[in-house]
C-alpha positions in Angstrom: 109.7 112.1 92.5 112.2 114.9 93.6 115.7 115.0 94.6 115.0 115.5 98.3 112.0 112.8 98.3 114.5 110.3 96.5 117.5 110.7 99.1 114.8 110.8 102.0 113.5 107.4 101.4 117.1 106.1 100.4 118.1 107.2 104.0 115.1 105.2 105.3 115.7 102.2 103.1 119.6 102.5 104.3 118.9 102.5 108.1 116.0 99.8 107.9 113.1 102.1 108.8 111.4 102.5 105.5 107.7 101.4 105.5 106.3 98.9 103.3 104.3 101.6 101.2 107.5 103.7 101.0 109.5 100.5 99.7 106.8 100.2 96.9 107.3 103.5 95.7 111.2 103.0 95.5 110.4 99.9 93.6 107.9 101.7 91.4 110.2 104.5 90.9 112.8 102.1 89.8 110.6 100.1 87.3 109.0 102.9 85.6 111.9 104.8 84.6 113.9 104.5 81.6 117.4 103.1 81.4 120.3 105.9 81.8 120.9 108.1 78.9 124.4 108.3 78.5 124.4 111.8 76.9 123.4 113.3 80.2 121.2 116.2 78.6 119.4 117.5 81.3 116.4 118.9 79.2 113.4 117.5 81.3 112.7 116.1 84.6 112.6 112.4 83.2 116.4 113.1 82.0 117.3 113.7 85.8 115.3 110.5 86.9 117.1 108.6 84.5 120.5 109.5 86.2 118.6 109.1 89.7 117.8 105.1 88.6 121.5 104.4 87.8 122.5 106.3 91.1 119.9 103.9 92.8 121.7 101.0 91.4 125.2 102.1 92.4 124.1 102.3 95.8 122.3 99.2 96.2 125.5 97.5 95.1 127.3 99.2 97.9 124.4 98.4 100.7 125.5 96.2 103.3 122.9 93.5 105.0 119.9 95.0 106.7 120.6 93.5 110.3 124.1 94.7 110.0 123.0 98.5 108.7 120.7 98.9 111.5 123.6 99.0 114.0 126.3 100.7 111.7 125.5 104.1 111.6 128.9 105.0 110.2 128.1 102.7 106.9 124.6 104.6 106.5 126.3 107.9 106.8 128.7 106.9 104.2 126.0 105.4 102.2 124.0 108.6 102.1 127.2 110.5 101.4 127.6 108.6 98.2 124.5 109.5 96.9 124.7 113.2 98.2 127.8 113.4 96.3 126.7 111.8 93.2 123.6 113.8 93.0 125.2 116.9 93.6 127.6 116.4 90.8 124.8 115.7 88.6 123.3 119.1 89.9 126.6 120.6 88.9 126.5 119.3 85.6 123.2 120.8 84.9 124.3 123.9 86.0 127.4 123.8 83.9 125.3 122.3 80.9 123.1 125.2 80.7 125.1 127.3 78.4 124.6 124.4 75.7 121.2 123.2 76.4 118.4 126.0 76.5 115.8 124.1 78.3 117.7 123.2 81.5 115.7 122.3 84.7 117.3 123.7 87.7 116.7 122.8 91.3 114.5 125.1 93.5 112.6 126.9 90.5 109.4 127.0 89.0 109.1 125.2 85.6 106.7 125.2 82.8 106.8 122.2 80.3 105.3 123.2 76.9 103.4 120.9 74.6 106.8 120.5 72.6 108.7 119.2 75.7 110.7 122.2 76.0 111.0 123.6 79.4 110.8 127.3 80.7 111.8 129.0 84.0 109.3 130.9 85.7 110.4 133.7 87.9 107.7 134.1 90.2 108.0 138.1 90.3 108.5 138.2 86.5 105.6 139.2 83.9 105.1 138.9 80.3 103.2 137.1 77.5 103.2 133.3 76.9 103.4 132.1 73.7 103.7 128.3 72.1 106.1 127.5 69.4 104.0 128.8 66.5 104.0 132.1 68.2 100.2 131.9 69.3 99.3 133.7 72.7 98.4 131.3 75.4 98.3 133.7 78.3 100.2 136.1 80.5 102.1 135.9 83.8 101.4 138.3 86.5 103.8 137.9 88.8 102.9 134.8 91.2 100.3 133.6 88.8 99.9 132.4 85.4 96.7 133.3 83.5 95.8 131.4 80.6 93.6 132.9 77.6 90.7 131.2 75.6 92.5 131.9 72.8 90.4 131.1 69.4 94.0 130.4 67.6 93.9 127.1 69.6 91.9 124.3 68.3 93.8 121.3 69.2 94.2 119.7 72.7 97.8 120.1 73.9 98.9 120.1 77.6 101.2 122.4 79.7 102.6 121.2 83.1 103.7 123.4 85.6 106.0 122.3 88.7 106.4 124.1 91.9 109.5 123.0 93.9 109.8 122.8 97.9 109.6 126.1 99.7 107.4 127.7 97.2 103.7 128.4 95.9 102.0 129.3 92.5 98.6 130.0 91.1 97.0 129.3 87.8 94.1 130.6 86.0 92.7 128.1 83.5 91.3 129.0 80.1 87.6 128.0 81.4 88.4 130.4 84.5 89.2 127.7 86.9 91.8 128.7 89.5 94.5 126.4 90.8 96.7 127.5 93.5 99.8 124.8 93.8 101.6 123.8 97.0 105.4 123.2 97.4 106.4 120.0 95.8 103.4 119.8 93.4 102.9 119.8 89.9 99.9 120.1 87.3 99.2 118.9 83.8 96.5 120.9 81.9 95.4 121.9 78.6 96.2 125.3 77.5 92.7 125.4 76.3 89.8 123.4 77.2 87.8 122.5 74.0 84.1 122.5 73.4 82.5 119.2 73.5 85.3 117.4 75.4 85.3 117.0 79.4 87.9 119.0 81.1 90.6 117.0 82.8 93.8 117.9 84.8 96.5 115.7 86.3 97.7 116.4 89.7 100.9 115.4 91.8 101.3 117.2 95.3 98.5 119.4 96.6 96.4 122.1 95.3 93.3 124.3 95.9 90.9 124.3 92.9 88.3 126.8 92.2 86.4 125.3 89.3 84.6 127.1 86.9 80.8 126.0 86.6 80.1 124.2 83.0 77.4 121.9 83.2 78.0 120.6 79.5 81.7 119.9 80.5 82.4 118.1 83.6 85.9 118.8 85.3 87.8 115.7 86.4 91.3 115.8 88.6 93.2 112.9 88.1 95.7 111.8 90.8 97.9 108.3 90.7 94.9 106.6 92.5 91.8 108.5 92.8 89.8 110.8 90.4 87.6 113.6 91.5 85.0 114.6 89.2 83.2 118.1 89.7 80.9 120.6 87.8 81.9 123.5 89.6 83.1 124.0 92.9 85.7 124.6 95.8 88.2 122.0 97.1 91.5 121.1 98.3 93.4 117.8 97.0 96.4 116.6 98.5 97.9 113.5 96.7 102.0 113.5 97.4 103.3 110.0 96.1 105.1 109.4 99.7 101.5 109.9 101.5 99.7 106.8 102.3 96.3 108.5 101.6 95.0 111.1 98.7 92.6 113.4 100.6 90.1 115.8 99.1 88.6 118.6 101.4 85.4 120.0 100.1 84.6 123.5 100.5 81.9 124.6 98.3 79.7 122.6 96.0 80.0 118.9 95.6 82.3 116.3 94.1 82.5 112.4 93.5 85.4 110.3 94.4 86.3 107.0 92.6 89.0 105.0 92.1 91.5 105.7 89.2 91.8 102.2 87.9 88.0 101.8 87.4 85.7 103.4 84.8 83.6 106.2 86.1 80.2 104.8 87.1 77.7 107.0 89.0 76.4 104.3 90.9 79.6 103.4 92.7 81.2 106.9 93.4 81.6 108.2 96.9 79.8 111.7 97.2 81.2 114.4 99.4 79.3 117.5 100.8 80.9 120.8 102.0 82.6 120.1 105.1 83.9 116.8 104.7 87.4 115.0 103.4 87.5 112.0 101.3 90.3 109.6 101.6 91.6 107.1 99.2 93.6 104.7 101.4 96.8 103.6 98.8 97.1 100.4 100.7 93.6 98.9 100.7 92.1 100.9 97.6 89.1 102.1 100.0 87.4 105.5 99.9 86.2 107.0 103.3 84.8 110.1 104.1 84.7 112.3 107.5 83.6 115.7 108.7 86.6 118.1 109.1 87.2 121.9 109.4 88.1 122.8 105.9 90.3 125.7 107.3 92.7 123.4 108.7 93.3 121.9 105.3 93.6 125.4 103.3 95.6 127.3 105.7 98.8 126.8 103.6 97.4 129.3 100.7 98.2 132.2 103.6 101.5 130.6 104.6 100.2 129.1 107.5 100.8 125.3 108.8 98.1 124.2 111.1 98.8 120.1 112.3 95.6 118.4 114.1 96.3 115.2 115.8 99.1 114.6 113.2 101.9 112.2 113.4 105.6 113.5 113.8 106.6 111.6 110.5 104.0 113.7 108.6 104.8 117.1 110.2 108.4 116.4 109.2 107.3 115.9 105.6 105.2 119.0 105.4 107.8 121.2 107.1 110.2 119.8 104.6 108.1 120.8 101.8 107.0 124.1 103.1 110.3 125.5 104.2 112.6 123.4 101.4 114.6 121.9 104.1 116.2 118.5 104.7 115.0 116.9 108.4 116.5 113.8 109.7 114.8 112.1 112.7 117.3 110.4 115.1 114.5 110.0 117.5 112.6 107.1 116.2 110.0 106.9 119.0 108.7 110.2 118.0 107.5 108.8 114.4 104.1 108.1 115.1 103.2 110.0 117.9 100.7 112.7 117.1 100.5 116.5 117.9 98.7 119.6 117.5 100.3 122.8 116.6 99.4 126.2 114.8 102.1 128.3 112.9 101.9 131.5 111.2 104.8 132.9 108.9 107.5 131.7 111.1 110.8 130.4 110.1 111.6 126.7 110.2 113.9 127.5 113.3 111.2 129.2 115.1 108.8 126.3 114.5 111.0 123.7 115.6 111.8 126.0 118.8 108.2 126.2 119.6 108.0 122.3 119.0 111.0 122.1 121.6 109.4 124.2 123.8 105.8 122.7 123.9 106.6 119.0 123.4 110.3 118.8 124.5 111.4 117.7 120.9 115.4 118.5 120.5 116.7 119.4 117.1 120.3 120.5 115.8 120.8 122.8 112.8 123.9 122.0 111.0 126.1 124.6 108.8 124.9 122.6 105.9 121.4 123.7 107.0 120.5 120.1 107.6 118.2 119.8 110.5 118.4 116.3 112.9 116.0 115.7 115.5 117.8 114.2 118.6 
């Protein structure tokens, strides 16, 4: 969970508007993290998460009864300010510690975690050769893409993890020729080299478009937190953000099968998708459904576009936050579940909001801090 997502869910919890699914996410977030590391050496994303857990406990102690919170906006704002301040302290600690810790993760940068746990910052305009700790060449960066080679020097299965923050996208070419285009707020864990005789497995959080290289001897499986997608060679979009109620797969070309990640793969029980269909795994009832869709609506993000079709305003806000790397606070709760249609090209967030205001009467204010409030 990223800083922005944590703060957003916390705000919903404090003002009493958090859904059951979002509350479960917070509970799971707290349960799965380790206890706070007092050394505060932010070498990995997990180190930052440990601090978040401690902050969450601190805020919980300051929380008021829910019935009072719903009517006391000053208390809500105060509690949110406490968290914001604590997170900011943590952020500045990371910045100030960068001289003594070579592998520090900063906010709003693309990071690559190597097999030894070290992390490198990826400059999206950079270039150069990528090597592992032994000096073996893994691949090469060419601007906004990282291309892995099928190096004969690598004979063991090791993984890298690429993480893309809000407001950015990035492209990967895996060792088998598979292409993965990662959307904002996403991460992909993948082998630096796929090995002969072993299935191809990658793990995604967030959203990505994959063009999988065909290899009938080595099935390709995309693992999400709740659903697995098994393919031989195909093009599809997968969206599995932790805060979303569904994980979705939109098939553009080829064929894929979907099954519950908690169950063993059984070809007799999977849900098969054909091109032009979307498969959705509902995280509440653990059911997979499929419906025909216009695939271009779900892949437009790769071209910097935003298309909303019969989408709830709460979901639109989440997409805007990821796409533009902004914070949006919705004070107009009646809008949350209303659904809208809209198309946007390469526009600024202010231009997008202005169009929503003109077409739907949605009023907003942008503070000096950059935080956007829906009135």
